N, C-alpha and C positions, 0 to 999 in steps of 0.2 A: 353244232349239231350234240358235241357231247356235252354239255349244258343240261339241253334238253330232255337226254337221255337219263341223265342223273335227275333233273326235275322230275319227269316222271317214274323214273324209281320213286325217289322219295315219299313222292304224293302216293304212291301206289301201295309204300311200306305203312306209311301214316294211316290210310284207310282202312290197311287190312286189320292195322294194329287197335284202331276205336271199333272197327266190325268184331275182333277179338273179344273186348271190352268189354261191349256190349251183350255179345254171348255169354260171357261169366254172370255180367251183373243180371240176364235175365234167367240163367240159370240157376241162382241163387235167389231170385226171387220165387221161379217156380218151386225150388225147392224148402221153400219158407211159407209158400200157398198151401203146398200140400201138408207139411207140417201143420199149420194152423187149423188146417181142418180136419187133422187127425186127432187134434189136443182139443177142438171142437165136438166132434165124436164123443171122445173119451169123460167129458166134461158131462156132456148128457147124459152119457152109463151112467158117470158115480151121482149126478140128482137125480136119477129113476132109482138108480139104488137103495140112495139117501132117503128118497119120500116112502121107498118099499120097505127100507127097514123101521122107518118113524112109524107106518104105520101099524108093522107087527108089533111095536114096542107098544103102541095104543092100543091095539088088540091085548096084549100081553098084558097090560097096567088094567084094562077092564076085565080081563078073566082072572087076574090077580084077586082084584075085585069081590069078585062073583065068589072066588073059591074061600079067601076068608071068612066069607058069612058060614058058607059050605061046611069050609072042615081046616081045620087051624094046624092039622100035620101036615099036609101039603106046603106050606108059607113059606119054609127058607129053601127049598127047593126051586119054588117059583122064585125068589126072592133075589137066587144065584142068577138062574136066566135070565133076570128082567136088567141086573146088573154086567150080563156079559151083551145083552142086546144095550144097553146104553155105552156102554163102551164102545160098541160097534158102532152105535152113532155117531159119538164123539170122534171114531177113528173118521170114519166116512164124514163127517161135516170139514176135521183137517184136511182130505183128501180131497174138499170141494174146494176148500180156500186156497192150500195148493193148486188146482187147476185153475183159478179165476188168478190168481197170480200167474200164472206160468201165461195163459190167455192174454193178460193186460201185457208182459214182457214180449208174445209176438206181436200185437199190436202197436208194444209203442218198436219196436223192430223191422215192423213193417213199415209204418211211417219215414222211421230212419231212411229207410229202405227207396219210398220212393221218393224222398225229397234227394236222396243221392243221383236219384235216375234222374230226377229233373236237373241237378246239376250235369250232370254228363250231358245230358239233352243239352243244355245249352251252351255249354264249352263242345259239343261236337258243332253247333251251329252255328256258331263262331267261324270253328274251323275251319266249315265248307264253306264260309262267306268270305275269309283271308283266302281261302286256297281259290275261289270264283276271282277274285280280286288277283290274283299272282297270275295264274291265266291270261285273263283280261289284257291285264299289263304287257305280259309275253307274246302274248296275239299282237298288241302294239309294237314292240320292241321288233318282231318279227317280220312286220310291214315295213318298217323304217328299214330294215334291212334289206330286204327285198327294193 
């Protein structure tokens, strides 16, 4: 009788432990998915900002050509603005690359997490099968004892 109580206690302990581990894995997965979604949204915003900056730079370049024809006096000021915009484009392109790298890292991390989850699921199913076998053997021994 004591062995049965001990067995049940151990079984409950392992079930609880497995459930707790799965909870942590799922919690981490949710956090990763949320951060991935946030990074994706930030990436879209950076892309739109980069496109807007590119369009602005093109517009400024066109305006610069027109202004050169009209008046060469304003040329130095326009060139300064153009350089600022080009620096901004470079900075935004760097941010875009960084965002792309972050997204790739998140994808790899998500894939690794999925693999780990699959491994844990496999171990969980093995443990359940083992537990069922032990319960079946325990039932057979109990019947023999009676």
